[in-house]
N, C-alpha and C positions, 0 to 999 in steps of 0.2 A: 644327575643334572637335569633341572627342569627346563623344558623348552618355553619360549616366551610368546606372548600374544599382546595385542593392543586392545585395551578394553574401552569401549564407548559406552557412556552412561547417559541415557535420556533419548535414545534414537526413536522411541515410540511416540515422542511428542512432536511429530511432524518434522523431525530432523533426518528423514530417510536418506537424503543425499550425502549425509556424513559417512555412510558405509562405503560408497564408491569413492568418495573424496579421500578418505583415510587409506583405502587400499592403494591409491595412487602415491601416497606419501611414505609408505613403509613396506618392507618385505615380511613383516610379522603378520601372522593370521589376525583377523579382525573378530573380536568377541563383543557380544552385547549381553545385557542382563535383563531378565523379565521374570515375574512370578509365574511359575509353572511353564517356563519358556520352552521346555522340551515337548509340550503338548501343542500340536498345530503351530510349531514355532517358526520363527523367521528363517527362511532358507537362503537369504542373501548374505547373511553373516557366516563366517567360517565356523564360529563357535557360539553356542547359546548357553549361558549360565543361568540356572534356576535360582532366582533371588529377587529381592526388592531393591532396586537401584536408588530408592529415595529414603531408605532407612539406614542410618550410619552403621549400626552394629550388624544388622541383617545382611547388608551388602558385603561387609568384610567376611562374615561367616560363610557366605555363599562362595566367595572367591577361594577361601581356605578349603572348603569342602571339595570344590572343583579341582584344586591342586592335588588333594589326596587321591581323588578318583582318577584323574586324567594325567597327572604328572606334568602339569603346565601352570606357569605363574605369569602374572601381568608384567610386561616389559615397559608399558606406558599406560596411563589412565587419562582419559579425555572426557571431562564433564561437558554436557551440551545444554543442560537446563538448570534452572535455579535450585531445584530440590535435589539435584545430584551432585552439587558442589561439595557439600560436607561429607557425604558418603565417599566420594572420590578422594577427598583429602585423607580420610581414615585409611583407605586402601593404599594410597601413595606413601603415606607415612610408614605403614607397616612394611612395605616392600622397598622403601628408600628410593622412590621414583621422583622425577621432575614434577613439580606441582606449584600451585599458588603458595606464597609464604603464609605463615601464621598470622602476620599482620594483615595481609590482604584478606584472608579468610574472615578475620574478626571484623574488619572495617567494611567489607562489601556485603557480608551476609546479614548485618544488623543495621537497619536504616538509621537508628539513633546514633550509633557509633560512627557511621558513615558521615552523617551531618556534622557531628562534632569535629571530626578530622578535617572535613572539607572546609568548614568555617575557619578553623584554626590555620588552614593552609592558604587562606586568602580568597576562597571561592565564595560567590554569592549564593546563599541558601535561604529559603523561607524560614521564618521563625518557627521553632519546634520545641516540643517537650514530650517526655515519656510518661506513661502511666500503665497501671495494671488492672484497675477496677473502676467502676463508675463513680464512686465517691471521690477518688483521686482525680478523675477527669473533671468532675464538677468543681473541685477546688482550683485546679489549674485554669479553668474557664473564667474564673473571676477576674484574672488579669491578662486574658488572652484576647487578641483581636479577632472579631468575626466579620465575615464568614471565615470558616476554617475547614480543614480536611482531617479525618481520622483514618488510620490504616494500621494493619499489623506490621511489626518491625521486621518480620522474617518471611513474608509471603511474596508471591509473584502473580502475574497474570491479572492484575487489578483486583485480586480477591480482597474483599472487605473495605476497599478504598471508598470512602463516603464523604460527600459534601455536607457540611453542617452550617446551615444558614444563621442559626442563633443558638443561644443556650437552651432554648426550648426543645431543640432537636437532639440534644445529647443522648437522651435515653434510647431513642430509636436507633441512632447511629451506633451506640454501644451494643445494642441487641444484634445488629447486623455483624459487628465484629465477632461477637461470641458465636454466632451461627457458623461463621466461616472457620474459626480457629479451634472449636471445641475438641476436635479429634487430632490436632497437630501432634500431641504427645504420642498417641498410639500409632499414627501413620508415619510420622517423620522423626520421632524421637527428639522433638524440640518443644520449647515452652509454648503453652496455649493461651497465655495471658500477657503477652508483651506487645504493647501498642504505642502509637505515637500520634500526637495532634500537631498539626502544622498550619501555618498561615496559608490562606487561599490566595493565589496569585491570579489576578485578572489578566490572562495571557493573550497576547496577539497571536501567538503560534506556539504549539508544542511539537517537539521534534526529538530525534535521537541522533547521536553521532556514533558510528561504528569504528572502533579503534583496534588495530592489531598491535598486540604487545608481545615483545620477545626479550630475551636476555640482552640483546644488542641494540634495542631501540624500540620506538613506537611510531605508528603511522596512522593517520586518519584515512579510512577507506571510503567512507560515504557519510552524507548527512541525509536523513530520512524524514520526510514530512509525515505527520500523523493526523488522523481524524478520530475524534472521540464522540461518545454518546452524549446527549444532553445531561445536565446535572439531574439527580444527585450522585450518579456514579461516573466512573472515568474509564469505561471500557473502550479499547481501541478497535475501531471498525474499519479503518483503512490506513494503508501505508503507500507512499509513492516516492519514486526516485527519478531524476535527481530532485533535491529540495530547492525551494526558492531561496533558501539561505545557504546554498552550497559554497558561495564565495565569502561567507561571513568568517573572516579570519579570527576574530575575537572568540567566536563560538568554538571553532576548532582548537584554538589554543587552550580554551577552558577545558575541553574534553581531554586533551593531552595532559594538562596539569592535574586533572582529577585522577587519571590513571597513575601519575607519579605520586601524588599525595597518598593515595590508597595502596600504593606498592604493588600494583598489578604488573606482573612480568611474564605472564603466559596468557595466550588466548585472545580471542576477540572480546572486547568490552563493549557492552551496549550502554551508552551513557545518555541519560535522558535529561532534557532541558525544557524550560519555558522562557520565552522572551516576552516581556510586557510591552505596553503601548509606547513606552518611552525608549525602548531598545535595551533595557537592562536584562542581562542574562542570568537566570537562576538555575543552578544545578538541582535537579530533583533527586536522582539516584544514579548509581553506577552498578550495573549487573555484570559480574565477571564471568560471562558466558556468552555463547552465541545468541544473537537476537532471535526472538520467535516471530510469530505473525507473518511468516513468509518472506521476511526481509532478505535472508540469504538467497532465496530463489529468484526474487525480482532483481537483486544485485547481479546475480549470475546472468540473468537474461539480458540486462542492459550493458553490463561491463564485460561479460565473457570470462569472469574469474569466479571460481568457487570459493566463497568465503569460509565454508566449513573445512575445506582442505587447508587453508591458511591457519585456521584455528587448531587443527590437529597437528600440523607441522610445528607449531609453536610449543607444543608439549613434547614433541619428539626431538627437536633440534634447537640449538641456541640461536641460530640465525635463520631467517626465513626470507627468501627472495619473492617479491610480489611482481607478477608479470605486469607489463605496461598495459594500461587500459584507458578508454575514453567513454564517457556516458553521453549518448545522444538519443533523443526521443524521450519516451516516458514509459516506465514500468510501474505497475501498481497492483495492489491486492485489496479487494473489498470483501468484507465478511458478511455472511448471510444471517439475517435474523428474521425468522418467520413470526407471524402473529401468534399470540398465545392460544393454546388449545391442544388438540390431539392431531397428529399428522395422519390423515386418512389415506393420502396417496402421494407418492413421489413420481413426478413426470420428468424423467431425465431427457434433455434435448439431445438429438444427434449432433455430432461434431459440426456438420454443415449448418445446423440451425443456430449455433452460437454466434454472437457478434464476432466479426473477423478479428477483432483485437484480443479476444479471449484465447489464452493458450493453455489454461489449466482450470480444473474444477474439482474440489474436494468436498465430500459430504461427510458429516460426523454424526448423522442421525439415521433413523429408519422409520418405515411406516409403523404406526401404532405408538410411536414415541410421544411423550409429552413435551410441549414447547413451554418452557418456564420463563419468568421475567428475567431481564438481562441485568445481572449483578456483576458478572465477571466474564472472561472469555470462555469459561466452561459452559456457558449457556448459549453459545453461538451454534448455528447449524452447519457451517461450512464456509468455504471461501471460493472466490473466482480470481484468477490471475489474468492480467492484461498487459499488452505491450503495443505501443504506438511508435514505430521506428522514426517517423517524421514529425513527431509532436513538437510544437514550439511552446515553451513554458512562459506563460505570462500571468503569473499568480498561481495560487494553489489550485490544482486540477480537481474538478468535480464530476467529470463525465463517468469515471469508473464507478463512483458511488451510485450514480443514477442507474447505470447498467446492472450493477450488482442487485439493486433493489428490484428492478424489472425481472431479472432472472429468478430471484427469490420468490416473487409472486407467481411466476410461471411454474416453478418446480414443485412447490409445496402446496398441496390442498389440505387446509387445516379446518377441523371442525371445532368451533368454540365450545368450551365446556367449563 
């Protein structure tokens, strides 16, 4: 008889709090997966499985090998990131565990299928079309409104998402897509030439709605405001809670409907929207996993509720009770982007030297590292978390972005090259 464990996939992508969160939700041991995870491995998890959590067949093979060696099998699988959803599904199917339905997997992992289903379900979406190569894109462009946006259908983290001002920019935009996706087959076991073009929406605001999905119902947990880089890319450089649209009932109902249409019945869904200057709400995409970008952490700071625990509970149990909470003040996270060049020195401030509102700082780089142009969140240098307990929200906050920029300039000494 095999003993059981709860397998978390994607904890290395800044979802560290998921370990303690899931330990509160189950008596099973908590396992994570990482390549060569037994070497200098994570000591906060009960078990570490040597494997690639982002490759479908490799992840399943790693779990099977671990079962043969240790006599243990997963009793639950919880995906935390975009690229671990499909591998988690393969493991859950093999061991007959609670997981997202086949319909949800198909519709949420492919942006084209997602848009088709959302549109058919009555949700507003930007005009869209699918393509595989540059010649096909050029043909589509003959009858497509510009400006437009191109993106991979299966990526996350703003990878490859590019603004296209006119037909003249199609070749350079396509080259950016190929640069991002050329290794998708070997790394993730997915198509490396599946793309989408969509209408550019001149948005008044871009935001996300975090929805808890369970077998017994759905609930909006939060609405999060976003800050993005200037065009031509769409990298998120800031998140803040609560949103100036927190009382927008039409927006929250659209998020709940999107989860229903796409058949999401487990986990937190990170549902992304734009609202244009006339107030029209556009669904951009639904990610059937926990939000990234520090949103769970700032939600916990301002609400006192661990979103990652709710996410894990929804895979463990049919019904999940959400503690009562109230958001007051402002919680925010700003992402650091140093100027291009080589990092010569990192000058970390002492805790007492940080702004009093800063409660956390993460660095993703080191001295001697190259600072590259900002195409996706992979090119960011770290982040700073902030909390103002008495903040009065009168429009989108900007203070945390200015403080993040000041700290970035103080911390990183960069030699241009």
